[in-house]
N, C-alpha and C positions, 0 to 999 in steps of 0.2 A: 900335620898340623891343620886342623879344621877350625875355623872361627868365623863368626859373623860380627861385623862392626856393631858396637853396643847401641848406637843410635837406632839400629834396626831390630836388634834382638830384645831391647828393653820393653817392658810392658807399657801400655798407654797409647797415646796418639800424638801426632805432631801438632805443635802450636807455633804460629808464625809471630816473630817479634823483632822489634828494633831496639838495640841496646845503647844507642848514642844519638841524642837529640837535645836541642837547647830551646829554652823558653825566654820570656822577658825577665825571668829571675836572673839571667845573665845576659847573653848577647843575641838571643833569638828574637824573632819578629812577633810571635804570638804568645799570649799568656798560657799558663799551664792547662787551663780548661780547654782552650781552643786547640792547643797542640795535641792533647790526648784525643779530642773529638775527631780531629783530622785523621789520625791513625785508626781510630775505631771505624770511621766511615769507609776507610780504604780496605777494611776487612782484616786488620791485624788482630791477633789475640792478646797481645801485650806490648808495652813499651817500657823503657827506662828513660826518664828525663834526666840527663846527665849534665846539669848546668855547671859552669866553671866555678870550682871551689876555691875562690880567692876573696880576700877581704874587700876588694872593690865592690863586689856584689853581696857582701855580708855572709860569705861562706855558705851558699845555699845548698841544702839537700832538699830538692823540691818535693813537697808533700802532696802526692797525687792520689792518695787513698780515697778521696771523695769521688773520684772519677771511675772507680772500679764498678763494673756491672756484672751481670751473669755471663755475658759474652765477651768481656774485655777486662783486663787487669793491668796493673802497673807494678814495677819493681822500683824501689827507691835507690838512688845512686848519685854519682857526681863524676865530673872529669877533674882529676887532681893535678895540682901544679906545685912544685917547689924546686928550687935549684935549677941548674942548667945542664944541658947535654954538652958533648964535646965541642960543638960548633958555636956555642953561646946561646942557643935557643932555650927557652924555658921548657921543662919537662911537661909531657902530656901523658897521663895514665888514666884509663877508664876503670872505675870501681862500681860495679853493679851489685846492689844489695847492701849498701851502707845503712847503719842505724841512724835515726834522726839526731841522736846525741853524740855522733862521732866528733871527736875533738879535732878542731882545725889545726893545720900546721901554721907556721909563720910564712904566709904567702900573701902579702898585702895587695899585690898587683901582678901584672905579667912581666915584672922586671927580673924574675929569677931569685929574689931575695929568699934566704932561708936562715934559720937560726937553729943549728944543731941537727934537726931531723932532715936527712937527705931523702931523695925520692926512693931509693931502695928501701930505706927505713919506713917511709910512709906507705909504700906498697905492701910491705910486710904487716904493718899495723892494720891496714885495710883488710887484708886477707884474714888476719886474726879476728877481726870484727865481723867476719862472715861474708865479705864481698867476693865476687868473681872479678878477678883483676886481669885486665888486658892491656898489652902494649899498644898504644893508639897510633894510628896512621904513620908508620915509620918512614915511608918514602916522602910524605908531605914536608917534613922538616929535616930530611937527610939524617935521620937517626942511624948511627953506625952499629955494627955488630958488637963492638966493644961496649957501647952504651947499653944496648939491649941485654947483654949478658949480665949486667949488674942487677937487673930486676929478677931476682931469684924467687919471688913469691908469685909470679905471673901464672895464671891458668891458660892464657891464650895470647895470640897476636891478632891484631885487627888486620885481616888479610885483604879486605876490600872496604874502602871508605868512599861512599858515593859522592858526598860533598866535595872531597878532595879531587875525585875524578872529574867532576863537572867543572870545578873552579880552576884547576891548574894541571890536570892530567897526571896527578900524583896520587891516585887512589890505591895503588897496589902495595901489598905488604908481604907477598909470598916469598920474596928473596930472603928477607930477614928470618921469616918463619922456617924456610928450608935449612938455613945455616944453623939456626938454633936446634932444629931437629937433628941435624948432623952432629951437633954437640952432645946428643943424648937427652936433650930437654923434651919432656913429654908434654908438649903444648898443643892445644887445639887452635883452630883458626876461625875467627868470626867476621862476618860481613855486616856492615852497618851503614846508616845514612849520614850521621853527623849533621843532621838537618838543622838549619837556622831559618829556612823559608825566605831567604833573601833572593833566591833564584831556584832553578829546578833541582834542588838538592835532596828531595824527599822521595821515599818509596822506591829506592833503587837497589838497596842491598839489605838482606835480613838473615836471621837465623830461623831454622826450623827445629824446634826443641821437642824431643820425645819425653813425655811425662805422663803420669797417670791422672793429672788434673791441671787446670789452669791456675791453681793456687800459687802465689808468688814464691813460697818456700819450695814447692815441688819443682817449679821452673828453675829456680836458682840452684838447687841440688843437681838437677840434670845438666845445667851448664857447667858446673864444676867438674862433674864426671866426664863431660865431653859427649853427652848423649844428644847430639844435634849435628846438623850440617848447615852450610851457608849457601845462599843463592842470590842471584839477580833475576831469576825467573824459572829455570829448569828445576825439576824435582828428582831427587834420588829416592828410589824405592827399596833398593837393597844393595849392599856391598858385603860379600862374603868370600872367604878363602876356603877352598875345598878341592881335594884331589890335585894338590900342587898347582892350582890355578886360582886367580882372583876373578870373581864373577860380579858383574855390575848390571843392575836393572834400573832404568830411568825413564823419564818422560822423553818424547821424541827429540833427538839430538843429531847434530851433524858431525860431532867429534866426541869420542869417549876416550879418555886418556888416563893412564896410571903413571905416576911419578914416584921416584925414590931418590936415594942419596946420589950426589954427583950427577952424572948424565943419564942415569937409569930412567927409562921411560918406555912405554908401549902405547899404541894408539890404534883406534879403528875409526874409519871415515865412512860416511854414507849420507843418505837423506832420510831423516826421521827414524834413525835407528834407536832401538830401545833396550838393547842388551849387547854385552860383549864379554868375552872371557880371554884371559891372557895367562900364559905360563909364568910361574914365579921365578924361573931360572935367571931372569935379568936382575932380580932383586936379592940382595945379599941377606943370608940368615943373620938374625940379630939386628937387622936394620929396620926400615919402615917403608911403607908405601901410602900414597894418598890418591884419591880419584878426583878428576875434573871432567865435567861434561859441559859442552857448549852447544847451544841451539843455533838455528839458522840465522838468528839476529846477532850472534856473537855473545849472548848472555850466558853466564857460566853458573855452575853449582860446584861446590867443593866439599868433599868429605873430610872428616878429621882423619888423622893418621891411624893406620893399623900397624902394630909392631910385630915384627916377624921373629917369633921365638923368644 
């Protein structure tokens, strides 16, 4: 079984983007124009302004089309809320690629009110409308596996949320991701900022999307397919399975790790290492593996899963 992870075999180039950010259309500090400008100045290729889609703010899908340029684009979207998770907190789901005329749910505020349409229903409707749907910041509000399993229309799990990491040390989402992968759910994992600009919550986690152009539809299609990796800084150049081994090439790192179901893992340590290969024997046929690299500052990059057989 020889295969190259699709993010590296697909045609095109990598585009850096942030999928989760807020403006003054909900609870962010800066208006839409300034928020987009800050990401453009930081060298991003695209962002999604994902303002809170509740009645308190007029159910905003922030229209950022006016801020698209030859070197920077935007995808429309929102952070969806309706109903409550098991511990009583209101649901948070990221929907990247919503149409401007998307019909709001009954979510007047952050009180969890709903009328008929549950969050699993709303996530399905969002995906049907063309959105890339991600289970947002699961650790931040103690989302359980039981809760997460109900979102059957998700494309991804938010595996790193920089704002949550900065504010309360709850930025990780990989535990829920791995458990859903163990269920057989073919989910990708995205890193985001969730920036509000009330503190140092921006420019800390992003996706590198492989597409043939910066066109919003091309980026959205690539996200849904999983043609991307996520990062806090390091770059992944290639992940492939060949000759019963997994081979990784990356920017200089101090750790290169491969993880699979249960306790399965292999790792290489060094100073500024850029490649590693590991035998597949530790990883079960029919299962999955994913790659993590960490640089000398502890910043990580995550591949999406590769399915074995």
